[in-house]
TITI-518947 format. One record per atom (N, C-alpha, C): residue in three letters; x, y, z. Coordinates in steps of 0.05 Angstrom, whole numbers, padded with zeros to 5 digits, always signed. Example, Ala and Ser with C-alpha at 12.3 -4.5 7.8 and 13.67 -1.06 7.14 Angstrom:
BEGIN
ALA+00264-00114+00156/ALA+00246-00090+00156/ALA+00264-00066+00156/SER+00257-00045+00142/SER+00273-00021+00143/SER+00258+00001+00157/
END
This chain:
BEGIN
VAL+02140+04724+07143/VAL+02145+04703+07123/VAL+02119+04688+07116/PHE+02103+04682+07137/PHE+02078+04668+07132/PHE+02060+04684+07113/PHE+02057+04710+07119/PHE+02039+04726+07103/PHE+02050+04730+07075/PHE+02076+04732+07072/PHE+02088+04734+07046/PHE+02084+04708+07030/LEU+02087+04685+07042/LEU+02082+04660+07028/LEU+02053+04657+07021/LEU+02035+04666+07038/LEU+02007+04665+07032/LEU+02000+04683+07008/ALA+02012+04707+07008/ALA+02008+04726+06986/ALA+02019+04714+06960/ALA+02042+04701+06962/ALA+02054+04688+06938/ALA+02037+04666+06927/LEU+02025+04650+06945/LEU+02008+04629+06936/LEU+01983+04640+06923/ILE+01971+04660+06934/ILE+01947+04673+06922/ILE+01954+04685+06895/THR+01977+04698+06894/THR+01985+04710+06869/THR+01990+04689+06847/PHE+02004+04668+06855/PHE+02010+04646+06836/PHE+01983+04635+06825/THR+01965+04630+06843/THR+01939+04618+06835/THR+01923+04638+06817/THR+01923+04663+06824/THR+01908+04683+06809/THR+01919+04687+06781/ILE+01946+04689+06779/ILE+01958+04693+06752/ILE+01954+04667+06735/THR+01957+04644+06747/THR+01953+04619+06733/THR+01924+04618+06722/ARG+01905+04624+06739/ARG+01877+04622+06731/ARG+01871+04643+06710/MET+01882+04667+06712/MET+01877+04688+06693/MET+01886+04679+06665/VAL+01910+04667+06663/VAL+01920+04659+06637/VAL+01904+04635+06627/GLU+01897+04616+06644/GLU+01882+04593+06635/GLU+01854+04601+06625/GLU+01842+04620+06638/GLU+01815+04629+06629/GLU+01816+04645+06603/ALA+01840+04655+06596/ALA+01843+04671+06571/ALA+01851+04653+06548/HIS+01846+04627+06550/HIS+01856+04609+06528/HIS+01841+04615+06502/GLY+01817+04625+06503/GLY+01803+04633+06479/GLY+01817+04656+06465/GLN+01826+04676+06482/GLN+01840+04699+06471/GLN+01867+04690+06459/ILE+01880+04672+06473/ILE+01906+04661+06463/ILE+01902+04647+06437/GLY+01880+04632+06435/GLY+01874+04618+06410/GLY+01869+04638+06387/THR+01855+04659+06393/THR+01849+04680+06373/THR+01875+04693+06364/LEU+01893+04700+06383/LEU+01918+04712+06376/LEU+01935+04693+06359/LYS+01935+04668+06366/LYS+01951+04648+06350/LYS+01939+04646+06322/ALA+01912+04646+06320/ALA+01899+04643+06294/ALA+01905+04668+06277/LEU+01909+04691+06289/LEU+01915+04715+06275/LEU+01944+04717+06267/GLY+01960+04699+06276/GLY+01988+04698+06268/GLY+02008+04709+06288/PHE+02000+04715+06312/PHE+02019+04724+06332/PHE+02037+04701+06340/SER+02062+04707+06346/SER+02080+04686+06354/SER+02076+04679+06383/ARG+02087+04656+06390/ARG+02084+04647+06418/ARG+02098+04667+06437/SER+02121+04678+06428/SER+02135+04696+06446/SER+02120+04723+06449/ALA+02106+04732+06428/ALA+02091+04757+06430/ALA+02067+04753+06449/ILE+02055+04730+06448/ILE+02032+04724+06466/ILE+02043+04722+06495/ALA+02065+04708+06498/ALA+02076+04704+06525/ALA+02085+04731+06536/TYR+02095+04749+06519/TYR+02104+04775+06528/TYR+02081+04791+06541/GLU+02058+04790+06529/GLU+02035+04805+06540/GLU+02028+04796+06568/TYR+02026+04770+06572/TYR+02018+04760+06598/TYR+02040+04762+06619/THR+02065+04758+06611/THR+02087+04760+06630/THR+02092+04790+06638/MET+02088+04808+06619/MET+02091+04836+06626/MET+02069+04845+06645/TYR+02045+04835+06641/TYR+02023+04841+06661/TYR+02031+04830+06688/ALA+02040+04806+06689/ALA+02048+04794+06715/ALA+02071+04809+06727/PHE+02090+04817+06711/PHE+02113+04832+06721/PHE+02104+04859+06733/LEU+02087+04873+06719/LEU+02077+04899+06730/LEU+02061+04895+06756/ALA+02045+04874+06757/ALA+02030+04868+06781/ALA+02049+04861+06804/GLY+02070+04846+06798/GLY+02089+04839+06819/GLY+02105+04862+06829/ILE+02114+04880+06811/ILE+02130+04903+06819/ILE+02112+04922+06835/LEU+02088+04927+06826/LEU+02070+04945+06841/LEU+02065+04934+06869/GLY+02061+04907+06871/GLY+02056+04895+06897/GLY+02080+04898+06915/VAL+02104+04895+06904/VAL+02128+04897+06921/VAL+02132+04926+06930/ILE+02127+04946+06912/ILE+02130+04974+06920/ILE+02110+04981+06942/VAL+02085+04975+06937/VAL+02064+04982+06957/VAL+02069+04966+06983/GLY+02074+04941+06980/GLY+02079+04924+07004/GLY+02103+04932+07020/SER+02125+04940+07006/SER+02149+04949+07020/SER+02144+04975+07035/PHE+02129+04993+07023/PHE+02123+05018+07037/PHE+02105+05014+07061/LEU+02083+04999+07056/LEU+02065+04994+07078/LEU+02077+04977+07100/GLY+02092+04957+07092/GLY+02104+04938+07111/GLY+02127+04950+07127/ASN+02140+04970+07116/ASN+02163+04982+07130/ASN+02157+05008+07144/GLN+02135+05021+07136/GLN+02129+05047+07148/GLN+02103+05047+07165/LEU+02082+05039+07153/LEU+02056+05040+07167/LEU+02053+05019+07189/LEU+02060+04995+07183/LEU+02056+04973+07203/LEU+02074+04977+07227/PRO+02100+04983+07225/PRO+02116+04987+07249/PRO+02106+05012+07265/ARG+02098+05033+07251/ARG+02089+05056+07266/ARG+02063+05050+07281/PHE+02046+05033+07270/PHE+02021+05026+07284/PHE+02028+05009+07309/VAL+02046+04990+07306/VAL+02054+04974+07329/VAL+02068+04990+07351/VAL+02086+05008+07343/VAL+02100+05025+07362/VAL+02081+05044+07376/SER+02060+05054+07361/SER+02041+05072+07374/SER+02026+05059+07396/MET+02023+05033+07395/MET+02009+05019+07416/MET+02026+05017+07442/TYR+02052+05020+07439/TYR+02070+05018+07462/TYR+02083+05045+07468/THR+02071+05067+07462/THR+02083+05093+07465/THR+02089+05099+07495/LYS+02073+05089+07513/LYS+02079+05096+07541/LYS+02103+05080+07551/TYR+02112+05060+07537/TYR+02135+05044+07545/TYR+02160+05052+07530/VAL+02157+05067+07508/VAL+02180+05074+07491/VAL+02188+05103+07497/ILE+02214+05106+07500/ILE+02225+05133+07505/ILE+02236+05144+07479/GLY+02226+05167+07470/GLY+02235+05179+07446/GLY+02221+05169+07421/GLN+02227+05180+07399/GLN+02215+05173+07374/GLN+02230+05150+07361/PRO+02217+05128+07353/PRO+02232+05106+07341/PRO+02242+05113+07313/VAL+02264+05101+07305/VAL+02275+05104+07278/VAL+02269+05079+07262/ILE+02254+05083+07241/ILE+02245+05061+07224/ILE+02260+05063+07198/GLU+02276+05043+07192/GLU+02292+05042+07167/GLU+02282+05020+07149/TYR+02288+05023+07123/TYR+02281+05002+07104/TYR+02302+04980+07106/ASP+02293+04955+07105/ASP+02311+04932+07105/ASP+02314+04923+07075/TRP+02334+04934+07062/TRP+02337+04931+07033/TRP+02343+04902+07025/ALA+02356+04887+07042/ALA+02361+04859+07036/ALA+02335+04843+07035/SER+02317+04848+07054/SER+02291+04834+07054/SER+02274+04843+07030/ILE+02276+04868+07023/ILE+02261+04878+07000/ILE+02271+04865+06975/ALA+02297+04862+06972/ALA+02308+04849+06948/ALA+02299+04820+06947/ILE+02299+04806+06969/ILE+02290+04778+06969/ILE+02260+04777+06962/ALA+02244+04797+06972/ALA+02216+04798+06965/ALA+02212+04803+06936/VAL+02228+04820+06924/VAL+02226+04825+06895/VAL+02231+04800+06879/VAL+02252+04785+06886/VAL+02258+04760+06872/VAL+02236+04740+06875/LEU+02227+04736+06899/LEU+02206+04716+06903/LEU+02179+04724+06891/ALA+02173+04750+06891/ALA+02148+04760+06879/ALA+02149+04756+06848/MET+02173+04760+06837/MET+02176+04756+06808/MET+02174+04726+06800/ILE+02184+04709+06817/ILE+02182+04680+06813/ILE+02152+04672+06814/ALA+02138+04683+06834/ALA+02110+04676+06837/ALA+02092+04686+06815/THR+02097+04711+06805/THR+02080+04723+06785/THR+02089+04716+06757/VAL+02113+04724+06750/VAL+02123+04720+06723/VAL+02126+04690+06718/GLY+02136+04676+06738/GLY+02140+04647+06734/GLY+02113+04632+06729/ALA+02093+04640+06744/ALA+02066+04628+06739/ALA+02056+04634+06712/ALA+02058+04659+06704/ALA+02049+04667+06677/ALA+02064+04653+06655/LEU+02090+04651+06658/LEU+02106+04637+06638/LEU+02099+04607+06635/LEU+02096+04594+06658/LEU+02090+04566+06658/LEU+02064+04560+06643/VAL+02043+04576+06650/VAL+02017+04571+06638/VAL+02016+04580+06609/VAL+02028+04603+06602/VAL+02028+04612+06575/VAL+02043+04593+06556/ILE+02065+04582+06566/ILE+02080+04563+06549/ILE+02063+04538+06544/LYS+02049+04529+06565/LYS+02032+04505+06562/LYS+02009+04511+06544/GLU+01996+04535+06547/GLU+01973+04541+06530/GLU+01981+04546+06501/THR+02003+04559+06496/THR+02010+04565+06468/THR+02021+04541+06453/LYS+02025+04519+06466/LYS+02033+04494+06451/LYS+02010+04482+06436/ALA+01985+04488+06444/ALA+01961+04477+06432/ALA+01956+04492+06406/VAL+01941+04479+06388/VAL+01934+04491+06363/VAL+01910+04511+06367/PRO+01908+04531+06350/PRO+01887+04551+06355/PRO+01859+04540+06357/ALA+01852+04520+06340/ALA+01825+04509+06341/ALA+01819+04496+06368/GLU+01839+04484+06380/GLU+01835+04472+06407/GLU+01831+04493+06428/LEU+01846+04515+06425/LEU+01844+04537+06444/LEU+01817+04553+06442/LEU+01806+04554+06418/LEU+01781+04569+06414/LEU+01757+04554+06425/ARG+01758+04528+06427/ARG+01736+04513+06439/ARG+01737+04516+06469/PRO+01714+04517+06482/PRO+01714+04519+06511/PRO+01725+04494+06524/LYS+01738+04497+06547/LYS+01748+04473+06560/LYS+01725+04457+06571/SER+01729+04430+06569/SER+01708+04413+06580/SER+01711+04412+06610/PRO+01689+04409+06624/PRO+01690+04408+06653/PRO+01705+04383+06663/ARG+01717+04386+06686/ARG+01732+04363+06697/ARG+01712+04341+06706/LYS+01722+04317+06704/LYS+01705+04294+06711/LYS+01701+04294+06741/ALA+01677+04291+06750/ALA+01670+04291+06778/ALA+01679+04265+06791/LYS+01690+04266+06814/LYS+01698+04242+06829/LYS+01680+04239+06853/LYS+01674+04214+06860/LYS+01657+04209+06883/LYS+01673+04213+06908/ILE+01659+04224+06928/ILE+01671+04226+06955/ILE+01661+04202+06971/LEU+01674+04197+06993/LEU+01669+04174+07010/LEU+01640+04173+07020/LEU+01629+04197+07025/LEU+01601+04199+07036/LEU+01581+04189+07015/GLU+01586+04191+06990/GLU+01567+04182+06969/GLU+01564+04152+06970/ASN+01583+04138+06980/ASN+01581+04109+06982/ASN+01563+04100+07005/ILE+01558+04117+07023/ILE+01540+04111+07046/ILE+01512+04122+07038/SER+01497+04105+07024/SER+01473+04114+07010/SER+01451+04123+07029/PHE+01448+04111+07053/PHE+01426+04119+07071/PHE+01430+04148+07081/ILE+01455+04157+07082/ILE+01460+04185+07090/ILE+01457+04203+07065/TRP+01470+04195+07044/TRP+01471+04211+07019/TRP+01444+04217+07008/LYS+01425+04198+07009/LYS+01398+04202+06998/LYS+01383+04223+07014/ARG+01389+04227+07039/ARG+01374+04246+07056/ARG+01384+04274+07053/LEU+01406+04279+07040/LEU+01417+04306+07037/LEU+01404+04320+07013/ASN+01399+04346+07015/ASN+01389+04360+06992/ASN+01412+04368+06974/PHE+01405+04380+06951/PHE+01424+04385+06930/PHE+01447+04404+06940/ASN+01440+04425+06954/ASN+01460+04444+06964/ASN+01479+04431+06984/GLN+01468+04414+07001/GLN+01485+04400+07020/GLN+01505+04382+07006/LYS+01495+04368+06985/LYS+01513+04350+06970/LYS+01536+04365+06957/ILE+01529+04388+06945/ILE+01550+04404+06933/ILE+01570+04414+06953/SER+01559+04423+06976/SER+01577+04433+06998/SER+01596+04412+07007/TYR+01586+04387+07012/TYR+01603+04365+07020/TYR+01623+04358+07000/ARG+01616+04358+06974/ARG+01635+04352+06953/ARG+01657+04372+06952/ASN+01650+04398+06954/ASN+01670+04419+06954/ASN+01688+04418+06978/LEU+01677+04412+07001/LEU+01693+04410+07026/LEU+01714+04387+07025/PHE+01705+04364+07015/PHE+01723+04341+07014/PHE+01744+04343+06992/ARG+01739+04359+06972/ARG+01758+04362+06951/ARG+01778+04384+06958/
END
């Protein structure tokens, strides 16, 4: 469950970032006259295919290779050949959750991005406003740090 949730979080973040970074392409498509649903279809179909491929590969590896590897470590304690079966209920739950993480992320971001006008989408996004960290207020320490250390501390605290 932990590894599945970790994979879902990574997938959600990756799909979200992919669509957000393609806002220039979305702007171009909107300027050319493509509908919001046509644009959304492209990104959600990509997310759907990525999710299905991940579930198929993950189900095979998770149900066949991983148990065989673990059982092979205990062969001197196991009598006979183990029978490894697919747990179809768990696979079905994984399919639903993977689709929520991938297609849901793509839909949320595409709907948000396609609400903007093409001219707004064609301009590059402005960088986020930097916020001070607590260490910057302690000037006698902050002044002694070099540039790379300051960046590292800012990234760590954020």
